[in-house]
C-alpha positions as CSV (number, residue, x, y, z in Angstrom):
1,G,105.3,96.7,121.0
2,V,102.5,96.6,118.4
3,A,100.2,98.3,121.4
4,M,102.8,100.7,121.9
5,I,102.8,101.4,118.5
6,A,98.7,101.6,118.5
7,Q,98.8,104.4,121.5
8,C,101.2,106.8,119.4
9,L,98.5,107.0,116.2
10,T,94.6,108.2,115.8
11,S,91.8,105.8,116.3
12,S,91.7,104.8,113.2
13,A,94.8,104.1,112.5
14,A,95.5,102.1,115.8
15,E,92.3,100.1,114.4
16,I,94.8,99.5,111.1
17,I,97.7,98.3,112.6
18,S,95.8,96.1,115.6
19,R,94.1,94.0,112.6
20,P,95.3,90.1,112.5
21,Y,97.3,88.8,109.8
22,A,98.8,85.7,108.7
23,M,102.3,85.0,108.1
24,D,102.8,81.5,108.4
25,Q,103.4,78.8,105.5
26,N,99.8,78.0,104.8
27,D,99.1,81.6,104.3
28,C,101.0,84.6,103.8
29,R,98.8,86.8,101.3
30,Q,97.5,88.4,103.8
31,Q,98.6,91.6,104.9
32,T,102.3,92.0,106.3
33,P,102.8,94.2,109.6
34,L,104.5,96.1,106.6
35,D,101.7,96.8,104.9
36,L,99.8,97.9,108.1
37,M,102.4,100.5,109.0
38,R,101.8,101.9,105.7
39,L,98.5,102.2,105.9
40,A,98.2,103.4,108.9
41,L,100.4,106.3,108.0
42,E,98.4,107.3,105.1
43,D,95.2,107.1,106.7
44,M,96.4,109.7,109.1
45,E,97.9,111.8,106.4
46,H,94.9,111.7,104.4
47,K,92.9,112.7,107.5
48,G,95.1,115.3,108.0
49,E,95.9,113.8,111.1
50,I,100.0,114.7,111.5
51,V,100.8,117.6,112.7
52,R,104.9,118.4,111.7
53,K,107.0,121.0,112.2
54,Q,106.8,123.8,109.4
55,K,108.2,127.2,108.6
56,M,106.0,129.0,109.1
57,S,104.8,132.5,108.5
58,S,102.5,134.7,110.5
59,Y,99.3,132.1,109.4
60,E,99.2,129.1,111.1
61,D,95.7,126.7,111.0
62,T,95.9,124.6,114.0
63,S,92.4,123.5,113.4
64,L,93.5,120.0,111.8
65,E,95.6,118.9,114.6
66,K,95.8,115.4,115.8
67,V,99.0,114.0,116.9
68,S,102.3,115.4,116.1
69,D,105.2,113.7,114.2
70,V,107.4,113.9,117.3
71,S,105.2,111.6,119.3
72,I,104.6,109.3,116.8
73,I,108.4,109.1,115.8
74,E,109.1,108.6,119.6
75,G,106.2,105.7,119.4
76,L,107.8,103.8,116.8
77,N,111.4,104.1,118.4
78,S,110.2,102.6,121.7
79,A,108.3,99.8,120.0
80,A,111.3,99.1,117.9
81,E,113.5,98.8,121.2
82,V,111.2,96.3,122.0
83,F,111.2,94.0,119.4
84,R,114.8,94.3,119.3
85,R,115.1,92.7,122.9
86,C,112.8,90.5,121.8
87,L,115.4,89.8,119.0
88,D,118.0,89.7,121.2
89,I,115.7,86.9,123.2
90,D,115.0,85.0,120.3
91,P,116.6,86.0,117.6
92,G,114.7,84.0,114.7
93,N,111.3,85.2,115.8
94,F,110.1,86.0,112.5
95,D,106.8,88.3,113.3
96,C,109.2,90.5,115.4
97,M,111.4,91.2,112.7
98,L,109.2,92.0,110.6
99,W,107.6,94.7,112.8
100,F,110.7,95.6,114.2
101,V,111.7,96.9,110.4
102,A,107.8,98.3,109.9
103,A,108.4,100.1,113.2
104,M,111.9,101.6,112.3
105,L,111.1,102.1,108.4
106,G,107.8,104.1,109.7
107,S,110.5,106.2,111.9
108,M,111.8,107.3,109.0
109,L,109.0,107.6,107.1
110,V,107.7,110.3,109.3
111,G,110.4,112.3,110.0
112,S,111.1,112.8,106.2
113,G,108.3,115.5,106.1
114,V,106.9,113.9,103.0
115,E,103.4,113.2,102.6
116,I,102.6,110.1,102.9
117,G,100.3,108.0,100.5
118,F,101.4,110.6,97.7
119,G,104.0,108.9,95.6
120,P,107.9,108.5,96.3
121,C,109.6,111.9,96.6
122,L,112.7,112.8,98.2
123,A,112.3,114.5,101.7
124,A,111.8,117.6,103.0
125,K,114.4,120.4,103.6
126,A,116.2,120.5,106.7
127,D,114.7,123.9,108.8
128,Y,117.4,125.9,109.0
129,L,117.4,125.4,104.9
130,I,114.1,127.1,104.5
131,D,113.4,130.4,103.8
132,I,110.2,132.6,103.9
133,E,109.7,135.6,103.3
134,P,108.4,138.0,106.0
135,G,104.7,137.9,106.6
136,A,103.8,135.3,103.5
137,N,100.5,133.5,103.8
138,T,102.4,130.0,103.3
139,S,103.9,127.0,105.5
140,L,106.7,124.7,104.4
141,R,107.6,120.9,105.9
142,C,110.6,120.3,107.5
143,R,112.5,116.8,108.3
144,H,112.9,115.8,111.7
145,V,116.0,117.2,113.1
146,D,117.1,113.5,113.7
147,Y,116.1,112.3,110.4
148,S,119.9,111.3,109.2
149,D,120.0,109.0,112.3
150,Q,116.5,107.4,111.5
151,R,117.4,106.6,108.0
152,A,120.2,105.6,108.9
153,N,118.6,103.1,111.7
154,A,115.6,102.1,109.2
155,S,118.5,101.1,106.3
156,S,120.7,98.9,109.2
157,A,116.9,97.2,110.3
158,L,116.2,96.4,106.2
159,R,119.9,95.3,105.9
160,E,119.4,92.8,108.6
161,F,116.1,91.8,107.7
162,M,117.2,91.2,103.9
163,S,120.2,88.6,105.7
164,W,117.7,87.3,108.0
165,Q,117.1,83.9,105.4
166,T,120.8,82.9,105.7
167,K,120.4,83.1,109.5
168,Y,117.4,81.1,110.0
169,P,116.4,79.0,106.6
170,T,112.7,79.0,107.6
171,N,109.2,80.6,106.3
172,G,110.6,80.6,103.0
173,T,107.4,81.6,101.5
174,C,106.6,84.3,103.8
175,Y,110.0,85.5,104.0
176,H,110.2,86.0,100.4
177,H,106.4,87.7,100.1
178,A,107.6,90.3,103.1
179,I,110.7,91.3,101.0
180,K,108.8,91.6,98.2
181,T,106.3,93.7,100.1
182,C,109.2,96.2,101.6
183,L,110.2,97.2,97.9
184,E,107.1,97.8,96.6
185,W,106.7,100.5,99.4
186,K,108.3,102.9,96.7
187,E,108.0,106.0,99.4
188,V,110.7,104.2,101.5
189,I,112.8,102.6,99.2
190,L,113.3,105.8,97.7
191,L,114.3,107.4,101.0
192,L,116.7,104.9,101.5
193,C,118.2,104.4,98.1
194,Y,118.6,107.9,96.4
195,R,122.0,109.5,96.0
196,P,122.8,112.6,94.2
197,L,125.3,110.9,92.1
198,Q,123.2,107.4,91.6
199,N,122.9,106.4,88.0
200,E,119.7,104.4,86.1
201,N,122.2,100.8,87.1
202,Y,121.9,101.2,90.8
203,F,118.0,101.4,90.4
204,Q,118.4,98.6,88.0
205,K,119.5,96.1,90.7
206,I,116.7,97.2,93.0
207,Y,114.2,96.3,90.0
208,S,116.5,92.6,89.7
209,L,116.2,92.5,93.4
210,Y,112.3,92.4,93.4
211,A,112.5,90.3,90.8
212,Y,114.0,88.0,92.7
213,H,111.8,87.9,95.5
214,A,108.7,87.9,93.9
215,I,109.9,84.9,91.6
216,A,110.8,83.4,94.6
217,W,107.5,83.9,96.2
218,A,105.7,82.5,93.1
219,E,107.7,79.1,93.3
220,H,107.0,78.7,96.8
221,E,103.4,79.6,96.5
222,P,101.9,79.1,93.1
223,S,98.9,80.2,93.8
224,E,96.9,82.4,91.2
225,E,98.2,86.1,93.3
226,S,101.6,84.8,93.3
227,L,101.8,84.3,89.3
228,E,100.3,87.4,88.5
């Protein structure tokens, strides 16, 4: 599954996604698969290596084309299917669960059309909602045609991950650390949680959830890093 993810990325992003990590009881302070996914996608975005569907006028600069967003999404979804099959065989496999969630969140993030790594924002508009005047020298990003499904699948994966500890009460330190790490990925959290009619109380619940897992992690691992 990890190899399938690496194959759909550029060489520098593939190197990031392939980095070793530690998720055991003795050392879970290193980067998780969620961190690696975020860093790999940010690396490609910052280097202009993700080619996205855009609403174009008469001008299109293709000099920076590297990997299409469709190829990345397809690769991440295929990898997620592999991790899903592994979880069907071994439901308590924490590594597979982390990679499954990372692939689903990454697919949604790429499909949203946002500029990855530049802070949380709402998804780009659908292609049919964008209107550009003929002859205008501009282009606007569009969300992927299956973005709604990608978002629903990512939400389902994250919900499953959030309840994982109740079914398989092991790796408490790493579980709380991974949830904390996921909630710190503000771009995907906003995409998943935002609704037009929500008020500040809803987001306060997210802050409280983050505080709970941060404190639980610190209690399991009272290190200098966790106590900060």
